[in-house]
KOLTILO-991318 format. One line per 2 residues: number of its first residue (from 1); their letters; for each residue x, y, z of N, C-alpha, C. Coordinates in pm, 1 decimal, padded with zeros to 6 digits, always signed. Each point is the difference from the previous one (the first is absolute). Layout:
! residues N
NUM> a> X/Y/Z/X/Y/Z/X/Y/Z  ... $
This chain:
! residues 85
1> vk> +00089.5/-00070.4/-00019.8/-00089.3/+00068.7/+00028.6/+00059.0/+00115.4/+00002.8  +00028.4/+00114.8/-00092.7/+00042.5/+00104.3/-00001.0/-00055.9/+00130.6/-00000.2 $
3> kt> +00025.4/+00115.9/+00081.0/-00089.9/+00141.0/-00044.0/+00101.1/+00112.6/-00047.7  -00078.8/+00038.1/-00084.9/+00057.8/+00099.9/-00052.1/-00110.5/+00109.0/-00006.3 $
5> ey> +00098.8/+00143.0/-00002.0/-00089.4/+00141.8/+00023.2/-00003.5/+00069.7/-00110.5  -00098.0/+00062.2/-00057.9/-00012.2/+00061.0/-00094.8/-00081.0/+00117.5/+00042.5 $
7> qv> +00058.7/+00119.8/-00107.6/-00081.1/+00118.7/+00015.7/-00152.8/+00006.2/-00110.1  -00080.1/+00017.9/+00086.3/-00143.5/+00003.1/-00134.3/+00000.1/+00133.1/-00047.2 $
9> lt> -00014.1/-00019.4/-00124.5/+00013.6/+00100.0/-00108.9/-00199.8/+00056.2/-00024.3  -00030.5/-00130.7/-00037.1/-00125.6/+00026.7/+00003.2/-00076.9/-00149.2/-00008.2 $
11> ad> -00175.3/+00003.7/+00070.5/-00067.3/-00064.2/-00012.4/-00156.7/+00019.7/-00028.9  -00035.6/-00062.5/-00025.5/-00130.6/+00017.0/-00073.7/-00102.8/-00129.4/+00061.8 $
13> ge> -00084.2/+00125.1/+00108.6/-00104.3/-00096.1/+00082.9/-00109.5/-00071.1/-00103.3  -00006.3/+00005.4/-00133.6/-00098.3/-00005.0/-00049.1/+00057.3/-00162.7/-00090.4 $
15> sg> +00108.3/-00009.9/-00063.8/+00048.6/-00112.5/-00065.6/+00095.1/-00092.6/+00092.4  +00057.6/+00100.2/+00078.5/+00075.3/-00113.4/+00093.2/+00177.6/+00026.9/-00023.6 $
17> ev> -00015.4/+00042.6/-00114.4/+00152.5/+00020.2/-00014.1/+00048.6/+00096.1/+00084.9  +00145.1/-00061.2/+00037.0/+00103.3/+00072.0/+00108.6/+00152.8/+00055.5/-00139.4 $
19> sl> +00046.9/+00103.3/+00029.0/+00135.1/+00040.9/-00081.1/+00125.0/-00012.6/+00104.9  +00067.5/-00088.1/-00007.1/+00099.1/+00046.0/+00112.2/+00117.6/+00030.4/-00037.3 $
21> lm> +00121.7/+00095.2/+00084.2/+00112.6/+00007.2/-00062.7/+00093.3/-00064.8/+00063.4  +00039.1/-00077.7/-00103.2/+00184.2/-00097.4/+00052.4/+00059.4/+00110.0/+00026.8 $
23> et> +00129.0/-00097.4/+00079.5/+00121.9/+00092.8/+00030.4/+00050.3/+00030.3/-00139.6  +00016.9/-00091.1/-00103.0/+00103.5/+00009.2/-00138.3/-00058.9/+00127.8/-00053.2 $
25> gd> -00162.5/+00071.6/+00019.5/-00063.3/+00118.2/-00037.3/-00079.7/-00043.5/-00083.9  -00011.9/-00110.4/-00060.8/-00102.3/-00059.9/-00080.9/-00120.8/-00037.9/+00112.5 $
27> tk> -00134.3/+00013.1/-00112.8/-00112.6/-00018.6/+00068.4/-00044.9/-00164.7/-00015.5  -00065.1/-00037.6/+00117.4/-00079.5/-00153.5/+00038.1/-00119.4/-00001.4/-00026.0 $
29> dd> -00097.8/-00052.8/-00072.0/-00101.4/+00034.4/-00070.8/-00106.2/-00127.4/+00025.6  +00087.9/-00087.1/+00062.8/-00090.0/-00124.8/-00030.8/-00049.5/-00060.3/+00155.1 $
31> ln> -00038.2/+00088.7/+00073.4/-00056.4/-00016.3/+00184.2/-00197.4/+00079.8/-00018.4  -00024.4/-00059.7/+00056.0/-00160.4/+00079.3/+00032.2/-00002.0/+00064.5/+00139.0 $
33> lp> -00064.4/+00036.1/+00037.3/-00042.6/+00030.6/+00105.9/-00027.9/-00112.6/+00105.2  -00025.4/+00017.9/+00125.9/+00012.6/-00174.0/+00066.8/-00147.1/-00020.3/-00030.0 $
35> tf> -00149.3/+00102.1/+00009.5/-00100.0/-00063.8/+00009.5/-00024.6/-00057.7/-00156.5  +00087.6/-00037.3/-00094.3/-00061.8/-00002.5/-00143.7/+00085.1/-00165.2/-00001.9 $
37> vk> -00059.1/-00068.0/+00076.6/+00059.8/-00199.1/-00019.3/-00052.8/-00040.1/-00095.7  +00054.9/-00148.6/+00017.9/-00017.9/-00067.0/-00149.2/-00094.0/-00112.3/+00057.6 $
39> ig> +00003.4/-00018.1/+00130.2/-00044.9/-00128.4/+00056.6/-00077.4/+00028.3/+00158.6  -00124.9/+00010.1/-00008.2/-00059.9/+00009.1/+00145.6/-00017.7/+00169.1/+00029.5 $
41> ep> -00028.6/+00016.0/+00114.3/-00001.8/+00116.3/+00050.1/+00101.9/+00087.4/+00072.6  +00033.9/+00121.3/-00006.0/+00046.7/+00091.7/+00016.8/+00009.2/-00012.3/+00170.9 $
43> te> +00098.6/+00023.8/+00054.3/+00002.0/-00030.2/+00168.2/-00042.3/+00207.0/+00026.8  -00020.6/-00055.1/+00142.1/-00006.6/+00162.4/+00054.5/+00131.9/+00061.4/-00023.4 $
45> ed> +00134.5/-00080.3/+00037.6/+00111.6/+00070.8/-00029.2/-00003.6/+00039.4/-00157.3  -00024.9/-00035.9/-00095.1/+00016.0/+00014.0/-00166.7/-00083.7/+00173.2/+00030.5 $
47> kk> -00123.9/-00011.3/+00046.0/-00039.0/+00119.6/-00023.6/+00024.7/+00098.4/+00081.0  +00055.7/-00027.8/+00108.5/+00089.5/+00124.3/+00090.0/+00110.9/+00054.6/-00104.3 $
49> vt> +00078.5/-00111.9/-00013.5/+00107.6/+00084.7/-00094.4/-00046.9/+00051.7/-00116.3  -00072.6/-00050.6/-00096.4/-00072.5/+00035.2/-00074.2/-00033.3/+00176.8/-00000.2 $
51> ee> -00090.8/+00027.5/+00105.1/-00002.1/+00106.8/+00069.9/+00064.6/+00102.9/+00014.2  +00121.1/-00025.1/+00055.2/+00128.3/+00089.6/+00028.4/+00069.9/+00016.3/-00168.3 $
53> il> +00013.9/-00110.1/-00041.8/+00067.9/+00040.6/-00120.4/-00091.5/+00147.9/-00070.7  -00123.7/-00023.7/-00015.3/-00088.7/+00058.4/-00071.9/+00022.2/+00152.3/+00073.9 $
55> ka> -00024.7/+00051.8/+00131.7/-00030.8/+00085.5/+00102.2/+00137.6/+00053.6/-00023.8  +00146.4/-00025.5/+00017.8/+00091.3/+00052.7/-00049.1/+00033.3/+00058.1/-00084.0 $
57> le> -00040.1/-00079.0/-00121.5/+00038.9/+00099.6/-00144.5/-00072.8/+00100.2/-00034.2  -00162.3/-00007.9/+00076.4/-00135.0/+00058.0/-00005.6/+00078.9/+00145.0/+00063.8 $
59> dg> +00042.1/-00002.0/+00092.0/+00068.1/+00142.0/+00078.4/+00156.3/+00020.6/-00020.8  +00062.8/-00089.2/-00066.1/+00128.7/+00076.7/-00081.0/+00091.8/-00047.9/+00129.3 $
61> kd> +00007.1/-00099.2/+00059.6/+00097.3/-00049.4/+00075.3/+00093.8/-00095.3/-00070.5  +00098.9/-00067.0/+00049.7/+00113.9/-00089.1/-00066.5/-00064.5/-00111.8/+00056.5 $
63> ct> -00026.9/-00128.6/-00090.9/-00045.7/-00090.5/+00036.4/+00105.9/-00123.0/-00028.3  +00054.6/-00091.6/+00092.2/+00079.2/-00110.1/-00044.1/-00086.2/-00181.1/+00030.3 $
65> ai> -00033.3/-00016.9/-00117.9/-00058.3/-00176.8/-00018.8/+00099.3/-00085.0/+00081.5  +00004.4/-00069.9/+00098.7/+00079.8/-00095.3/+00011.4/-00072.9/-00140.7/-00049.4 $
67> vq> +00109.1/-00042.4/-00134.4/-00060.8/-00114.5/-00035.9/+00036.1/-00134.9/+00044.9  -00063.7/-00105.2/+00010.1/+00054.7/-00119.1/+00059.0/+00015.7/-00117.4/-00087.7 $
69> aa> +00113.6/-00051.8/-00063.3/-00008.1/-00112.1/-00091.2/+00016.3/-00129.1/+00024.8  -00077.4/-00103.8/+00003.9/+00048.7/-00137.4/-00008.8/-00099.9/-00076.7/-00059.9 $
71> cg> +00078.7/-00127.6/-00034.8/-00059.1/-00120.8/-00085.9/-00041.2/+00086.1/-00165.5  +00060.0/+00081.1/-00075.8/-00016.4/+00038.1/-00084.2/-00112.6/+00143.8/-00003.4 $
73> ee> -00041.1/+00017.1/+00137.0/-00139.4/+00116.0/-00028.7/+00065.0/+00094.4/+00105.9  -00025.7/+00159.6/-00083.8/+00017.4/+00085.3/+00076.9/-00113.5/+00078.8/+00088.2 $
75> ki> -00004.4/+00078.2/+00090.6/-00119.9/+00009.6/+00040.3/+00036.8/+00167.7/+00082.4  -00091.6/+00116.3/+00014.8/+00017.9/+00147.6/+00064.5/-00059.7/-00075.3/+00168.1 $
77> ig> +00074.8/-00015.5/+00068.5/-00035.6/-00017.6/+00191.6/-00006.2/+00110.6/+00049.8  +00058.6/+00120.2/-00051.2/-00000.4/+00083.3/+00122.1/+00056.4/+00145.6/-00095.8 $
79> tk> -00006.7/+00118.4/+00106.4/+00040.6/+00136.1/-00033.6/+00070.1/+00039.3/+00073.6  +00040.3/+00132.7/-00062.1/+00082.3/+00087.1/+00123.5/-00002.6/+00145.1/-00071.0 $
81> vt> -00111.5/+00072.0/+00091.8/-00029.0/+00140.5/-00062.5/+00113.4/+00086.7/+00064.4  +00023.0/+00106.4/-00089.5/+00092.9/+00112.2/+00073.2/-00044.9/+00142.5/-00061.8 $
83> ep> +00058.6/+00101.3/+00044.3/-00037.3/+00134.4/-00054.3/+00091.1/+00010.0/-00079.6  -00021.3/+00076.7/-00137.0/+00073.2/+00010.6/-00138.4/+00123.6/+00076.3/+00085.7 $
85> k> +00135.7/-00042.0/-00070.4/+00098.1/+00103.3/+00024.5/+00045.0/+00134.9/-00068.6 $
């Protein structure tokens, strides 16, 4: 299991698409907001993380997504929100 942090550039609450900034300066566009699940229903934690990301971007704050990777799957599992510098 590996955890990586990426800056959130954009997130769309309707489509679920998220654009993340990688350390290389490239964008990572293959993840969705945690409430957009392939199997089953989103958990309360998924809903909370999605709301935090969308609210931070709406409020103009810097948002970092914590992405967990395991068994070939990646998922946003948390956030860090800070005031812009």
